[in-house]
C-alpha positions as CSV (number, residue, x, y, z in Angstrom):
1,M,4.4,-23.8,-3.1
2,K,4.7,-21.9,0.2
3,T,7.7,-19.6,-0.1
4,W,8.5,-16.6,-2.2
5,T,11.9,-18.2,-3.2
6,R,10.1,-21.1,-4.7
7,I,7.7,-18.8,-6.5
8,L,10.6,-17.0,-8.1
9,D,12.0,-20.3,-9.4
10,S,8.6,-21.4,-10.9
11,S,7.5,-21.2,-14.5
12,N,4.5,-19.2,-15.6
13,A,2.5,-22.4,-16.1
14,E,3.4,-23.6,-12.6
15,L,2.5,-20.3,-11.0
16,I,-0.9,-20.3,-12.7
17,E,-1.6,-23.9,-11.7
18,W,-0.6,-23.1,-8.1
19,A,-2.8,-20.0,-8.0
20,S,-5.8,-21.9,-9.4
21,A,-5.7,-24.2,-6.3
22,Q,-5.8,-21.4,-3.7
23,D,-8.9,-20.6,-1.7
24,W,-9.0,-17.0,-3.0
25,A,-9.0,-18.3,-6.6
26,H,-11.9,-20.7,-5.8
27,A,-13.8,-17.7,-4.4
28,M,-13.3,-15.9,-7.7
29,A,-14.3,-18.9,-9.7
30,S,-17.6,-18.9,-7.9
31,C,-18.2,-15.2,-8.5
32,Q,-20.1,-14.2,-11.7
33,Q,-19.6,-10.9,-13.4
34,D,-21.8,-8.5,-15.5
35,A,-22.4,-10.3,-18.8
36,S,-22.2,-7.2,-20.9
37,W,-18.8,-6.3,-19.7
38,H,-17.5,-9.8,-18.9
39,A,-19.2,-12.2,-21.2
40,E,-16.5,-14.8,-20.3
41,G,-18.3,-15.5,-17.1
42,D,-16.7,-15.9,-13.6
43,V,-13.9,-13.8,-12.2
44,W,-11.2,-16.5,-12.3
45,T,-11.9,-17.2,-16.0
46,H,-11.2,-13.5,-16.5
47,V,-8.0,-13.8,-14.5
48,R,-6.8,-16.7,-16.6
49,M,-7.5,-14.7,-19.7
50,V,-5.5,-11.7,-18.3
51,C,-2.6,-14.0,-17.6
52,D,-2.6,-15.2,-21.2
53,S,-2.8,-11.6,-22.4
54,L,0.1,-10.6,-20.2
55,I,2.4,-13.3,-21.5
56,S,1.3,-12.4,-25.1
57,L,2.3,-8.7,-24.8
58,D,5.1,-7.7,-27.1
59,A,6.9,-6.1,-24.1
60,W,6.7,-9.3,-22.0
61,P,9.9,-11.0,-23.1
62,A,12.0,-7.9,-22.4
63,L,10.8,-7.7,-18.8
64,D,13.0,-9.1,-16.0
65,R,11.6,-12.0,-14.1
66,N,10.9,-9.8,-11.0
67,A,8.6,-7.6,-13.1
68,Q,6.9,-10.6,-14.7
69,I,6.2,-12.1,-11.3
70,Q,4.8,-8.7,-10.1
71,L,2.4,-8.6,-13.1
72,L,1.3,-12.2,-12.7
73,F,0.5,-11.7,-9.1
74,T,-1.3,-8.5,-10.0
75,A,-3.4,-10.6,-12.4
76,F,-4.1,-13.2,-9.8
77,L,-5.3,-10.8,-7.2
78,H,-6.5,-7.6,-9.0
79,D,-10.2,-8.8,-8.8
80,S,-9.8,-10.8,-5.6
81,G,-12.1,-8.3,-3.8
82,K,-15.0,-9.0,-6.2
83,P,-16.5,-12.0,-4.2
84,A,-16.9,-9.7,-1.2
85,T,-18.2,-6.7,-3.0
86,T,-20.3,-7.9,-6.0
87,Q,-23.9,-6.8,-5.9
88,L,-26.8,-6.2,-8.2
89,D,-27.5,-2.5,-8.9
90,P,-31.3,-2.1,-8.4
91,T,-31.4,0.9,-10.6
92,S,-29.6,-0.4,-13.7
93,G,-30.0,-4.1,-13.1
94,R,-26.2,-4.4,-13.7
95,V,-23.8,-6.5,-11.6
96,R,-21.2,-4.3,-10.0
97,A,-18.4,-4.6,-7.5
98,P,-17.8,-1.2,-5.9
99,K,-14.4,-0.7,-4.2
100,H,-13.3,-4.2,-5.1
101,A,-9.8,-2.9,-5.9
102,L,-9.5,-1.5,-2.3
103,V,-10.7,-4.8,-0.8
104,G,-8.4,-6.7,-3.2
105,A,-5.4,-4.7,-2.1
106,G,-6.0,-5.9,1.5
107,I,-6.3,-9.5,0.3
108,A,-3.1,-9.2,-1.8
109,R,-1.2,-7.9,1.2
110,R,-2.2,-10.8,3.3
111,V,-1.5,-13.4,0.6
112,L,1.9,-12.0,-0.2
113,R,2.8,-11.6,3.5
114,E,2.0,-15.2,4.1
115,L,4.2,-16.2,1.2
116,G,7.2,-14.3,2.6
117,C,7.3,-11.7,-0.2
118,P,9.8,-8.9,0.7
119,L,8.1,-5.8,2.1
120,E,8.9,-3.4,-0.6
121,Q,8.1,-5.8,-3.5
122,R,4.9,-6.7,-1.8
123,E,3.8,-3.1,-1.5
124,E,4.6,-2.6,-5.2
125,I,2.2,-5.4,-6.1
126,V,-0.4,-4.2,-3.7
127,G,-0.2,-0.8,-5.3
128,L,-0.7,-2.3,-8.8
129,V,-3.8,-4.2,-7.4
130,R,-5.1,-1.1,-5.7
131,Y,-4.8,1.2,-8.7
132,H,-5.2,-1.2,-11.6
133,G,-8.5,0.5,-12.6
134,R,-7.1,4.0,-13.0
135,P,-5.5,4.0,-16.5
136,P,-8.7,3.2,-18.4
137,Y,-10.5,6.1,-16.9
138,L,-7.7,8.7,-17.1
139,L,-9.7,10.9,-19.5
140,E,-12.5,11.2,-17.0
141,K,-10.2,12.6,-14.3
142,P,-10.3,16.4,-13.6
143,S,-6.5,16.5,-13.7
144,P,-5.0,13.6,-15.7
145,E,-1.4,14.8,-15.2
146,S,-1.8,14.9,-11.4
147,T,-3.4,11.5,-11.4
148,V,-0.5,9.9,-13.2
149,I,2.0,11.7,-10.9
150,E,0.2,10.7,-7.8
151,T,0.0,7.1,-8.8
152,S,3.7,6.9,-9.6
153,W,4.4,7.0,-5.8
154,F,2.2,3.9,-5.2
155,A,2.9,1.8,-8.3
156,N,5.3,1.5,-11.2
157,N,3.5,3.3,-14.1
158,R,5.1,1.1,-16.8
159,L,3.9,-2.0,-15.2
160,L,0.5,-0.4,-14.5
161,H,0.2,0.5,-18.2
162,L,1.1,-3.1,-19.3
163,F,-1.3,-4.6,-16.8
164,A,-4.1,-2.3,-18.0
165,L,-3.6,-3.5,-21.6
166,A,-3.8,-7.1,-20.5
167,D,-6.8,-6.5,-18.3
168,G,-8.7,-4.9,-21.1
169,R,-7.8,-7.6,-23.6
170,G,-8.3,-10.5,-21.2
171,R,-12.1,-10.6,-21.4
172,S,-14.9,-10.8,-23.9
173,S,-17.9,-8.5,-24.3
174,R,-21.4,-9.1,-25.6
175,D,-21.9,-5.4,-26.3
176,P,-19.4,-3.7,-28.6
177,S,-20.2,-0.4,-26.9
178,E,-18.8,-1.8,-23.6
179,T,-15.4,-2.3,-25.2
180,R,-13.1,0.5,-24.1
181,S,-10.5,2.1,-26.4
182,E,-6.9,1.7,-25.5
183,D,-6.3,5.4,-26.2
184,A,-6.6,6.3,-22.5
185,L,-4.0,3.6,-21.7
186,H,-1.5,5.0,-24.2
187,L,-2.2,8.5,-22.9
188,W,-1.3,7.2,-19.4
189,R,2.0,6.0,-20.7
190,M,2.6,9.2,-22.6
191,V,1.9,11.5,-19.6
192,A,4.2,9.3,-17.4
193,E,7.0,9.6,-20.0
194,E,6.6,13.3,-20.3
195,R,6.7,13.7,-16.5
196,H,9.6,11.2,-16.2
197,C,7.6,9.0,-13.9
198,L,7.2,5.9,-16.1
199,D,9.7,3.8,-14.2
200,A,10.2,5.9,-11.1
201,P,8.2,8.1,-8.8
202,Y,7.7,11.7,-10.0
203,H,10.6,13.9,-8.9
204,F,9.3,16.8,-6.8
205,A,11.4,19.9,-6.2
206,N,11.9,18.7,-2.6
207,D,10.3,16.4,-0.1
208,H,8.2,19.2,1.3
209,A,6.7,19.8,-2.1
210,R,5.8,16.1,-2.3
211,F,4.3,16.3,1.2
212,L,2.2,19.3,0.3
213,F,1.1,17.8,-3.1
214,F,-0.4,14.8,-1.4
215,R,-2.2,17.1,1.1
216,N,-3.6,19.2,-1.8
217,E,-1.6,22.2,-0.5
218,L,1.1,22.6,-3.1
219,G,-0.8,24.8,-5.6
220,S,1.6,24.3,-8.6
221,L,4.1,21.6,-9.5
222,H,6.4,24.4,-10.6
223,Y,6.5,25.9,-7.1
224,T,9.5,25.1,-4.8
225,P,8.3,25.5,-1.2
226,H,10.8,26.6,1.4
227,H,10.7,24.6,4.5
228,D,12.6,25.5,7.7
229,P,11.1,23.0,10.1
230,R,10.8,23.9,13.8
231,A,11.4,20.3,14.8
232,T,11.7,16.8,13.4
233,V,9.1,14.3,14.6
234,T,10.0,10.6,14.1
235,L,6.7,8.7,14.0
236,L,7.0,4.9,14.7
237,S,4.6,2.5,13.1
238,G,4.2,-1.2,13.6
239,L,2.4,-4.0,15.4
240,P,2.9,-4.5,19.1
241,G,6.2,-6.5,19.4
242,S,7.5,-5.3,16.0
243,G,10.6,-3.8,17.7
244,K,9.8,-0.1,17.8
245,D,11.4,0.5,21.2
246,T,14.5,-1.4,20.1
247,W,14.8,0.6,16.9
248,L,14.6,3.9,18.8
249,A,17.3,2.7,21.3
250,Q,19.6,1.7,18.4
251,H,19.0,4.6,16.0
252,R,17.6,7.5,18.0
253,P,18.9,7.0,21.5
254,A,19.0,10.7,22.5
255,L,15.5,11.5,21.3
256,P,12.8,12.2,23.9
257,V,9.9,9.8,23.3
258,V,6.1,10.3,23.6
259,S,4.9,6.7,24.0
260,L,1.2,5.7,24.3
261,D,2.2,2.6,26.2
262,A,4.2,4.7,28.7
263,I,1.3,7.1,29.1
264,R,-1.1,4.3,29.8
265,T,1.2,3.1,32.5
266,D,1.5,6.6,34.0
267,L,-2.3,7.0,34.0
268,D,-3.0,3.4,35.0
269,V,-5.2,2.9,31.9
270,A,-5.4,-0.6,30.4
271,P,-5.2,-1.0,26.5
272,T,-8.8,-2.3,26.6
273,D,-10.1,0.8,28.5
274,E,-11.4,3.9,27.0
275,Q,-8.4,5.8,25.6
276,G,-9.5,9.4,25.5
277,S,-7.4,10.5,28.5
278,V,-4.3,8.7,27.0
279,I,-4.7,10.5,23.6
280,Q,-5.3,13.8,25.3
281,E,-2.2,13.5,27.4
282,A,-0.1,12.3,24.4
283,R,-1.3,15.3,22.3
284,E,-0.3,17.7,25.1
285,R,3.2,16.1,25.5
286,C,3.7,16.4,21.7
287,R,2.7,20.0,21.8
288,E,5.2,20.7,24.6
289,H,8.0,19.4,22.4
290,L,6.7,21.2,19.3
291,R,6.3,24.6,21.1
292,A,9.9,24.2,22.3
293,S,11.1,23.4,18.7
294,R,12.5,20.1,20.1
295,D,13.0,16.9,18.0
296,F,11.2,13.9,19.5
297,A,9.8,10.5,18.6
298,F,6.1,9.5,18.8
299,N,5.8,5.8,19.5
300,A,2.5,4.0,19.0
301,T,1.1,1.3,16.7
302,N,-0.1,3.8,14.1
303,I,-1.0,0.9,11.7
304,T,-3.7,2.7,9.7
305,R,-3.4,5.7,7.5
306,Q,-6.4,7.4,9.2
307,T,-4.8,7.0,12.7
308,R,-1.4,8.4,11.5
309,Q,-3.1,11.3,9.7
310,R,-4.5,12.7,12.9
311,W,-1.0,12.9,14.4
312,I,0.6,14.1,11.2
313,N,-1.9,16.9,11.0
314,L,-0.9,18.0,14.5
315,F,2.8,17.9,13.7
316,H,2.2,19.8,10.4
317,D,0.3,22.5,12.2
318,Y,3.5,23.3,14.1
319,G,5.6,23.3,11.0
320,A,7.5,20.1,11.8
321,R,9.4,17.8,9.5
322,I,7.7,14.4,9.7
323,E,9.6,11.1,9.3
324,I,7.9,7.7,9.6
325,V,9.7,4.5,10.5
326,Y,7.6,1.4,9.8
327,L,8.7,-2.0,11.2
328,E,7.4,-5.3,10.0
329,P,9.4,-8.4,11.0
330,A,7.9,-11.8,10.3
331,L,4.6,-12.3,12.2
332,E,6.1,-15.2,14.1
333,T,8.9,-12.9,15.3
334,T,6.4,-10.2,16.4
335,L,4.3,-12.7,18.3
336,A,7.4,-14.2,20.0
337,R,8.6,-10.7,21.1
338,N,5.2,-9.8,22.3
339,S,5.1,-12.9,24.5
340,R,8.2,-11.8,26.3
341,R,6.9,-8.4,27.2
342,Q,5.9,-7.6,30.8
343,N,2.3,-7.0,29.7
344,P,1.8,-8.9,26.4
345,V,-1.0,-8.0,24.0
346,P,-3.3,-11.0,23.5
347,T,-2.2,-13.0,20.4
348,Q,-5.7,-12.7,18.9
349,V,-5.6,-9.0,19.1
350,I,-2.3,-8.8,17.2
351,L,-3.6,-11.2,14.6
352,H,-6.6,-9.0,14.2
353,L,-4.5,-5.8,13.9
354,A,-2.3,-7.6,11.3
355,E,-5.3,-7.8,9.0
356,R,-5.9,-4.1,9.3
357,V,-2.3,-2.9,8.7
358,E,-1.8,-0.2,6.1
359,P,1.9,0.3,5.8
360,P,2.8,4.0,5.4
361,S,3.9,5.6,2.2
362,A,6.0,8.5,1.3
363,A,2.8,10.4,0.4
364,E,2.2,10.8,4.2
365,C,5.5,12.3,5.3
366,H,8.8,14.0,4.4
367,G,10.9,10.9,5.0
368,L,10.0,7.2,5.1
369,T,12.0,4.2,6.4
370,L,10.7,0.7,5.9
371,V,12.3,-2.0,8.0
372,G,11.2,-5.5,6.8
373,D,12.1,-9.0,7.8
374,P,15.9,-9.5,7.3
375,S,15.2,-13.1,6.2
376,H,13.1,-11.7,3.3
377,D,15.1,-8.5,2.6
378,A,18.8,-8.3,2.1
379,A,18.9,-5.6,4.8
380,P,16.6,-3.0,6.4
381,S,16.4,-0.2,3.9
382,R,15.1,3.2,3.3
383,D,12.1,3.1,0.9
384,H,13.3,3.9,-2.6
385,R,10.3,6.1,-3.1
386,T,11.5,8.8,-0.8
């Protein structure tokens, strides 16, 4: 089974059998867990139990097949980060796997990308993997309501609630005190229902309110911030060869562009050289446009959230509207395009960057456009979460 189309046509039993044969499943099968919390033993045994619990949920038959597939792949991959993060806590003597959900989200993105899972559906599953541990600990959050609202922009809260039920039931415990009540899970669903974000992202008063909320600058959910942007900045994000220049030429032909590649050429700086002068020049060119209240595009790889955030902070300081366009064709297409460039990036560099990609979310900007591989997606589309 190598394609997402074949996966969609497979039965639950076929999917579980296929998953059990994958390298990442073998790694989990070799990873033991804390016996008090997971008396069933290794991680893959737990995964199999979670799958059985999912299929046994009362709500399972009513879910469409797309939702069922998302939940099964969340089960397969939610603890895939444990082999890399499991360690013995010297203080308590307990086996723990700190940040395994974050590591697992990266593994899930790679696995699903290789299978040809459509971009938006892939990121839905990645979100479920990344945040699967939130619902059981909701009562420990300083603001449970804000936590549920925030999560709704990264994962479907209904599916997250169902998965958390199956995750809790899909294990055995030697110590009854280690068995968590499902009350927090039901509270998660209740808050999501009350805030109308069980099946869709929370509806903010406007996109600037959403932008400020995720920057911890909103103050109150009841506040409707006025936003009269001085300029609109279109930030391009994608691997070298993903088609950023082509997208700009087709969709924003009149925009002036601040391009890191062009600045490197102007300054005669190679991509492998120290980039301080390039970044400094790019920031100054951006400031010139911002001071003139002029719309422009910023074109660079911008593949990690941390990198994007530095530029977004600059644009926000000048009161700009920020729109992100993320392009992700098939990796083969990207490599072929790159090879035809005048100064191609080494293939190994692109493959390394592909492992580090963190696609942008609507939490980072005012407007988000995701452009996936047309062979996987019906058409390039604007993210439904904007």
